[in-house]
N, C-alpha and C positions, 0 to 999 in steps of 0.2 A: 373630586370624587367620581363624578360622572364619567370622567375620561378613564380612570383606572377601572371602573366596572365595565365600561364598553371594551377596554383592552383585554380584560380577563375573558369577557363573553366571546371576544373575537378569536382569543387564543384557544378557548375551549371548542369553538365551532371548527376551527383549523384542525385541531386534534381529531374531532370526530370525523371529519372528512377525510383525513389522512387514514385513519383505521378502516374506514369504509372501502376507500381505494386500495389498501393493502389487502382487505378481504376479498375484493373482487378480482385483484390480480392472483390471489392464491387460488380462488376458485377457478379462474381461467387456465391455470397451470396445473390443476389437479389431474393426475395421471389416472386412466381408466383401470379397473380391476379385470384382468383377463385370466381365465383359468385354462391351462393346457392339459388336455386329456391325451394321453399316449397310448397307442394300440399296437405299435411295432412297426413293421415295414422296412423298407430300404433306408428311410431317413434315420432310422435307428439301427442300421446295418454296418458290418465291418468287413473288410477285405484283408486279404493276406499281405497286400502291398499297396502303395499310394497310387498304382496304376491298375489296380483291379476294379474295373467298372462292370464286370459280368463275373458270375461264378463267386459272388460273395455270400455272406451269411447275413440274412435279415434279421431284425428283431434282436439284437444284442445289447444295445445301449439304452439305459434307463432314462425316464423323463427328466430326473434332476440333471443328468449329464448333457442332455439335449440343451436345456435352459442355459447351462453354465458355458456352453460352446458359443452362446450368442449373447455375451454380456451386454451389447448394445440394446437389447430389448427391455432392459431395466430402465432405460431412458425414456421409453415411450408408453410403458405400462407397469402397473404392479402385477407381476406374474406369480401364479402359483401352479403347481403341477401334480397331476394324479396319473399314476400307471394303471389304466383300466385293463388292458391286455398287453400281452408281448408275443404277437404272432405275425407271421407273413401273412399277407392280406388274402392270398389264395385259399386260406383256411378260415376266412371270415363266414361266419354262419348265421342263420336267423337269431339263434340264441344270443349271440354277441350284439347283434343289432338291438335287440329288445333291452339288454342291460345297458348298453350305451345310450339309447334314446331315454331311458328312465332317469339315467344319471345327468344327462344334458338338462333335461326338463326340471329336476330337482335344483341343479345349480343355478339356472336361470330364473327360477322363482325367488332366489335370494336377492334383496335389494342391493347387496354389495358385489354382485357379479354383473359386470357390464357386457361381457362377451365371452365366447368360447372358441378355442382353437382345438382342433382334432389332429394329430398327427397319424398318418395312416399309409399303409403300403398302397402303391399305385394299381395293382392289378384289379382290385374291385373297389377303389376309391370312388369312382362315379356312382357305384350302386349304393354304397354307404350314404354318400351325400344326398342322393335321391331319396332314400328311404327316410333320412332325418328331415328331409324337405317336406315330407308328407305327415310326420309325426311330431315335429318339435311344436310346443305350444308357447312360444313367445317370439315377439318381434326383435328381440336382442339379437345381434350378429353370431352366427355360427360359421366358422371358417374350417374347412377341411383342407389339409396340406400334406404333402408327400414330398419325395425326391426321387430322381432317377439315378443318382449315384449314392454309394454308401458314404457314410460320415468320414471314412478314412481316405477317400479318393481325392485326387488332384482335382481342384475346381468343383468340389462338391457343392451341389445345388441346395442342399438341405438348410444351411444356415440362413441364406438370403431369403428362402421360401418361407422359412419359420419367422423371420423378422418381418417380412411383409405381412404374413398372416396375422401376426399379433397387432401390427398397425391396423390392419383392416377390422379385425374383431373389436377393437378399441375405438373405432370411428363412429361417430353419430351418423355419418352419411350412409353407414352399412345397415342402419336399423331398418326394418321392415322390408328387406329385400330377399328374404329367404335364405336357404343355407347356400353358401358360396364356396367355390374351390380357388384357392390363391397358388398358382404355380407359374414360374417363368415370368414374373412381373405383370400377370395378367390375372383378371377377375372374370371367373365364369359362373354362371347360374348352374345349380345342381341338375336341373332337368335336361340341359342342353349338352352339357360337356361330357366328352368320352376321351379314353386314351386311344391314340391314333397311330403311335409308333412304339416298337418294342423297346427302344433303348434311348432314344434321344431326349434331350432335356425340355424340348418344345412339344412333347407328346400330346399334352391335354389340349384339346381344340373343342370349339364350338362351331365346327365348319359350316354347318348349314345356316344357322340363324345368328351366329357371331358371338364373341365374349361380350360382356356388359361393361368392362372397364379396364383400367391399368392402374398400376401401382407405381408411383415414380417418386423418389426421394422419401420413400416411406409413406406416402400419401395417396389414398385412393381417388381415382378420378372416374366417375361413372358416366356412361354415354347413352345407355339405353335402360329401359325398365322390363321386369319380368311381368307378363301378363297373366299367366296361368296361376291360379290360386296355390297357396302353399302355406305351411306353418299354421298359424292361429286361424286361417280361413278354411282349413280342411275338416273333413268330418270324421277323421280316424283318431282314435285314442288308443294308446298301447299301455296305459297305466295300469290296467288290470289283466293283460295278456301275459301268459306264460309260455305261449307257442304260437306259431303262424301256420296257416294251412300249408300243405305241400303243393307247390306249383313248380312245374318243371318246363323245360324247353326243348322242342324237337326241332332239329336242324334240317333243312331242305337241301338237296344238291341233286345233281344229274343222277339219274337211276335210282334214286332213294325210294325205299320200300316202306313197309308199315311196321317193321320190327320194333323201332324206338317208340312209336306211339303205343303199341300194344304192351311193350314192356312197362311203360310209364303208367298206363292204366292199370295194369296188374299190380304196380308197386302201391297203389292206393292214392295216387295223386288226385287232388280235388280240382286242379286247373291246370291247363296246358297252354303254352304259348308256342304257336307254330312259326318259327323263323323261315318264312317262305322265300322262295326266289322272286325276284322282280317286284312287282307291287303285291307281294304277299300270295303268289299263286300256289295252288293246291295241286301237287303232283298226282296223277291217275292212280298210282299205286298206294298213295298215303291217304287220299281222301276218303275211301270207305271206312278206314280205321278212325279217322277223325269224327265222321258222322256217327259212328256206332258209340264212340266215346261220349259225345253230346247226349246221345240217346240214353246213356247210362247215368247222366246226371253230371259229368264233367264239363266245366266251363271252358270253352275253346277261345282263344285270342288269336286272330291272324295278325301277325306281324312280318317284318321283312329283314333278310340278313343284309340288305343293300347298305344301310347306314344313314340314309338320308331321304326325306320325302314323306308324303302322307300315304298311308295305306288306305285306299279309297273303300269305303263300305259300299257293298254290292258291286264292286269293281271285278275283280279276277274271281269272284265267288258271290253266290246269292246269299248274302250274310242273313237277310231277313228270313229266307225260307230254312236255311240251316240252324238258325238260332245262334250263329257265332257274333263274337265281338271283334272289332278291329282296333289296332293299337294307336291310331292316329300317327303321330311323328316319333312315339317312343320306340327306342331299340328293344330287342327281344329281351335283354337282361333287365332293362328298366320297366317293360311291360310286366315282366314276372313280379316285380315288387309291387307295383300298383294292384295286380290281380290278387296277390296275397292278402293286401289290406282290404281290398274290396270284398273278398270272401269272408272277412270278419264282420261285415255289416249285412250282406245280402247274398243271394243265389240268383237274384234277377239278372238276366242278361241286359234287359233294358236299362236298369239301374247302373249296371257296370258300364255299359257303353257311355252313359252320361258322365260317369267318373272319368273315363278316358279322354272325353272332350273337355273335362273341366280341370284336370291335373297335369 
């Protein structure tokens, strides 16, 4: 009698262990939930022939067609898609950014969303990525991805880029790393990456400080960390914003005058980024207009058109005396983004300078 009871107890214990092991295995193979937000761009573009890699039409393919073109992603994630916009990215505006950011934050607040992929045109991809890097309020992965060749082209790079982006967005190793850009089997931080070539597939580079990882075999490998604050650690909140302050960029070059600066002041801009030569130098014909603009209340940020390096405070200009801000290592186009968001919080140049050294 005791033997049979022991045998039944052993069988019950074995069955329980089997169920626990099966549950653990199922949990270990559970696919992440990734939402793809489509905005248009070349990755959704079509050409007249399979050899058309320039002169194609951007933003013609819908999000569901993009997903169906890469059936392999269903093996690595449970994917859903939304068509947020259908535009070429040179037409991306502040209003699009606010809509996109609010939708990203709403989705990431849902417990059944593990990560987000945003398909985007490459012309302004780095700007959208950096904007989101400053305003997304979640540690969950957000990955911005595009392509340099339309979907109809030979060796189109969109499908593999999208597959890699979904893998990255669903990976626990990408949590807390800020907004990422996945292109050409590489992982870039939103703050550092820039488009460096007009047409080649390896155009996205973080040439000064380096990319942060690779994607190989669908798996991300990270090699360095991002040290500047981002996402949940920023002070910016767009949830109640319907518009952003007007901030523009004035580009410096040999023999440049003051026409652009005066025109931007007259247009009502609240801030101006001066993309100076060298270390953000101020040409003699432009400097008086910039000083006058600051005296009228416009916030001036000295940046550089060079593409790399720190713009030194009180280096090529006496920023303390002029009450200017310097952009640190941000490109003019990214300095514009940070200045817009900074102006939603303060007009203090001291505080804005702190933000440029923080983000």
